[in-house]
C-alpha positions as a Markdown table, in Angstrom:
| # | Residue | x | y | z |
|---|---|---|---|---|
| 1 | Unk | 0.0 | 0.0 | 0.0 |
| 2 | Unk | 1.4 | 3.4 | -1.0 |
| 3 | Unk | -0.5 | 5.3 | 1.7 |
| 4 | Unk | 1.1 | 5.4 | 5.2 |
| 5 | Unk | 0.0 | 6.7 | 8.6 |
| 6 | Unk | 0.3 | 10.5 | 9.1 |
| 7 | Unk | 0.0 | 11.2 | 5.3 |
| 8 | Unk | -2.4 | 14.0 | 4.3 |
| 9 | Unk | -4.9 | 12.6 | 1.8 |
| 10 | Unk | -7.7 | 13.9 | -0.5 |
| 11 | Unk | -10.9 | 11.9 | -0.8 |
| 12 | Unk | -11.9 | 11.2 | -4.4 |
| 13 | Unk | -15.3 | 9.4 | -4.0 |
| 14 | Unk | -18.2 | 9.1 | -1.6 |
| 15 | Unk | -20.1 | 11.4 | 0.7 |
| 16 | Unk | -16.9 | 13.2 | 1.8 |
| 17 | Unk | -15.6 | 13.8 | -1.8 |
| 18 | Unk | -13.1 | 16.7 | -2.0 |
| 19 | Unk | -12.3 | 16.8 | 1.7 |
| 20 | Unk | -8.8 | 16.4 | 3.1 |
| 21 | Unk | -7.5 | 14.8 | 6.3 |
| 22 | Unk | -4.7 | 13.0 | 8.0 |
| 23 | Unk | -4.5 | 9.2 | 8.0 |
| 24 | Unk | -4.8 | 7.8 | 11.5 |
| 25 | Unk | -4.7 | 4.1 | 11.0 |
| 26 | Unk | -4.1 | 1.6 | 8.2 |
| 27 | Unk | -5.4 | -1.9 | 7.6 |
| 28 | Unk | -3.1 | -3.2 | 4.8 |
| 29 | Unk | -4.5 | -6.7 | 4.7 |
| 30 | Unk | -8.0 | -5.3 | 4.0 |
| 31 | Unk | -6.7 | -2.3 | 1.9 |
| 32 | Unk | -8.5 | 0.2 | 4.2 |
| 33 | Unk | -7.5 | 3.4 | 5.9 |
| 34 | Unk | -9.0 | 5.6 | 8.7 |
| 35 | Unk | -8.9 | 9.3 | 8.0 |
| 36 | Unk | -9.4 | 11.9 | 10.7 |
| 37 | Unk | -12.8 | 13.6 | 10.4 |
| 38 | Unk | -13.8 | 11.7 | 7.3 |
| 39 | Unk | -16.4 | 8.9 | 7.0 |
| 40 | Unk | -18.0 | 9.7 | 10.4 |
| 41 | Unk | -20.5 | 7.2 | 11.8 |
| 42 | Unk | -22.5 | 7.3 | 14.9 |
| 43 | Unk | -22.4 | 4.5 | 17.5 |
| 44 | Unk | -25.1 | 4.3 | 20.2 |
| 45 | Unk | -23.6 | 3.3 | 23.6 |
| 46 | Unk | -25.9 | 1.7 | 26.2 |
| 47 | Unk | -25.6 | 2.8 | 29.8 |
| 48 | Unk | -23.4 | 0.3 | 31.7 |
| 49 | Unk | -24.2 | 1.1 | 35.3 |
| 50 | Unk | -27.4 | 2.1 | 36.9 |
| 51 | Unk | -27.9 | 5.9 | 36.9 |
| 52 | Unk | -25.5 | 6.4 | 34.0 |
| 53 | Unk | -26.9 | 7.7 | 30.7 |
| 54 | Unk | -26.5 | 6.2 | 27.3 |
| 55 | Unk | -24.7 | 8.3 | 24.7 |
| 56 | Unk | -24.0 | 8.7 | 21.0 |
| 57 | Unk | -20.3 | 8.6 | 19.9 |
| 58 | Unk | -19.0 | 9.7 | 16.6 |
| 59 | Unk | -16.2 | 7.6 | 15.1 |
| 60 | Unk | -14.2 | 7.7 | 11.9 |
| 61 | Unk | -14.9 | 4.5 | 10.1 |
| 62 | Unk | -12.5 | 2.6 | 7.8 |
| 63 | Unk | -12.8 | 3.3 | 4.1 |
| 64 | Unk | -11.2 | 1.8 | 1.0 |
| 65 | Unk | -7.7 | 3.2 | 0.3 |
| 66 | Unk | -8.5 | 3.5 | -3.4 |
| 67 | Unk | -10.9 | 6.4 | -2.6 |
| 68 | Unk | -8.0 | 8.5 | -1.3 |
| 69 | Unk | -5.0 | 10.2 | -2.9 |
| 70 | Unk | -1.8 | 11.4 | -1.2 |
| 71 | Unk | -1.2 | 15.1 | -1.1 |
| 72 | Unk | 2.4 | 16.0 | -1.9 |
| 73 | Unk | 4.1 | 18.3 | 0.7 |
| 74 | Unk | 6.2 | 20.0 | -2.0 |
| 75 | Unk | 3.6 | 20.8 | -4.8 |
| 76 | Unk | 0.5 | 20.7 | -2.6 |
| 77 | Unk | -1.5 | 18.6 | -5.1 |
| 78 | Unk | -3.2 | 15.2 | -4.9 |
| 79 | Unk | -0.8 | 13.0 | -6.8 |
| 80 | Unk | 0.0 | 9.4 | -7.7 |
| 81 | Unk | 2.9 | 7.8 | -6.0 |
| 82 | Unk | 5.8 | 5.9 | -7.6 |
| 83 | Unk | 8.7 | 4.1 | -5.9 |
| 84 | Unk | 12.4 | 4.5 | -6.6 |
| 85 | Unk | 15.5 | 2.9 | -5.1 |
| 86 | Unk | 17.6 | 5.3 | -3.1 |
| 87 | Unk | 20.6 | 4.0 | -1.2 |
| 88 | Unk | 19.3 | 0.4 | -1.4 |
| 89 | Unk | 15.8 | 1.4 | 0.0 |
| 90 | Unk | 12.5 | 1.9 | -1.8 |
| 91 | Unk | 11.3 | 5.5 | -1.3 |
| 92 | Unk | 8.1 | 7.1 | -2.4 |
| 93 | Unk | 8.2 | 9.7 | -5.1 |
| 94 | Unk | 5.6 | 12.3 | -6.2 |
| 95 | Unk | 4.7 | 11.6 | -9.9 |
| 96 | Unk | 4.3 | 15.3 | -10.7 |
| 97 | Unk | 7.2 | 17.2 | -9.1 |
| 98 | Unk | 9.5 | 14.1 | -8.8 |
| 99 | Unk | 10.3 | 14.9 | -5.1 |
| 100 | Unk | 10.7 | 12.3 | -2.4 |
| 101 | Unk | 7.9 | 12.0 | 0.1 |
| 102 | Unk | 9.1 | 11.5 | 3.7 |
């Protein structure tokens, strides 16, 4: 997967199309990501103890990684990512400005 945690991404499809956010968590086996403030769902929590009230919690749900595109720090655009060998390690490269990401 070319998207990593703490990357800034732009959402391409769905109810949050056009929004940007920071990647919090990655599930590489399922090809899903969790983006801060995107794909919000509500979860109703039942009261556990007597006298305690139930509540509604808003959570960022996982979404498919193909719906997001990495934003390059250098050129500031949503770009595709390539990989190049640099000093024996694979590094991510912006497809538009050819700068290394990270």
